N, C-alpha and C positions, 0 to 999 in steps of 0.2 A: 272805388277800390277795384283793383284788377288782380287776377291770379295768374302767375306765370308758372308753367310746368316745364321742367327741364328733364330730358332723358340723356344721360351721359354714359358713353362707352369709354371706359378707361380703368386704370388701376385704382385701388382704394385710396392711395395717397393723393392722387390727382382729384378725386371726388371730394376728399376732405379739404383740400386747398380751395376748391370752388365754394364749398359750404362756408368756410372761414371768410372768404372774400365777400360772399353775400351778406353774412352777418355784420360785416364791417361797414357796409354802405349805409349812409344816412337815409332815413325814411323807410327802411325796410321794416315791415310790421311783423312778419313771421316767416321763418325758414324751416322746412321739415323734409327730411328724407323719407320717402314713401317706399314701401316694399312692392315688388313686382307681384301682382296677384295671380299671375298665371304660372303654374309649376312647369318647369322644363325637365321632363323626364326622358332621358336618353337611354335607350337599351343598349347593352354591350353588343348585341347581335344586330342592331339596326343598320340599315344600309347607309345612314349618315354618320355612324359612329366614327369618331376620329377626324372628321372633316374640319377644315379650318374654322368654319362658322361656329362649330360647337366648342372650340378651344379658345375662342377670343376672350378679350377682357370682359369683365363683368359689366352689366348695365345697371345703372342706378337712376331712380326717379327722385326729383326734388320739386317741391312746391314752394312758391314764394308769394306772399301777399305784398303788393305794392300800392301806395296810396294814389298815384296819378300816372299819367302817360309819360311825363318827363322822367320820373324815377324808373319806370319800366324800360324806357329807352336806355338810360344809364346802366341799368342792371344787365340788359341784353348785350350791350357793347362790352362791358367789363368781363362778363362770362365768356363771350366769344374770344376775346383777346387772351384771357388766361387759358382757356381750353386749347387754343392754338399753340401757346407756349408749352403746355403740358403734353402735347401730342394726343389730345383726347378729342373725341367726337361728341358734339352737343347738338341736340334737337330741342327747339323752343316752341312751346304752344302757349297761346295767351287766351284767357277767358276773362271777359269783363262782366262784372256783376251789375 
């Protein structure tokens, strides 16, 4: 069993579409959106206040349990294709148990 972690930068509708896609793939054991554990506190008087990086789309974390390498490959390919279509950025990390 492997655990895939996705970090997605995009709007909420795009993230929801990716989660729905993940839940529809055969063999997926578990899909969970995880919260960002690091608070992002921007002060109004900060030198970085209002910069493009602080105004960008939200970042969402998703964990997916997959039973084998073939399913993991299918999941990665499907998520990458959908993220491209949605104009979202996706980063994938894989942990094997």
